[in-house]
C-alpha positions, 0 to 999 in steps of 0.5 A: 479536513484531510487525513494522511496515513504514512506506511514505511515497510522494510523488505528486500522485495520493495520494488516488486511490491510497489509495482504490484500494488500500483496496478490496483490504484486505478479506481480509488474513492473520490477525495483520496490520493495514494502515493507509493515509491520504494528506495533502499529496500523500503516501501513508502506509501501515503494514503490521504483523503478529504474527510467530509463525513464519518464514512470517509474515515472508514473508507480510508481505514479499509483502503490502508488495511487492504494495502497492508494485506497485499504487502504481506501476501506479496512478501510471503509469496515472493519469499517462497518463490525465492526459496524454491529457486535457490 
C-alpha cells in the first residue's frame, strides 16, 4: 500500500523555502519520494511512501513533521531578516 501526504503552504517566501528544503532530500528512506515546487507564493509538497509495515507509517509521519518544522523556522527567519532590512 502507498500513502501520500500533500502539503500546501501560503507564504511570500515560497521560492526560498522550497530551495532550502530541497537540499535536505538527499538521503531519504527506501520507498519514499518527496516532490516539492512553488508557484504564486505557495509551497506544494507531496511525500509518498510504500507502506510495508507499521514502522513505515511512523517514518512518513516523522518526515512530514520535520518538513513542517523546517518551513516554520525558515519563514520566521526570513520574516525577521526582511524586517531588519526595511
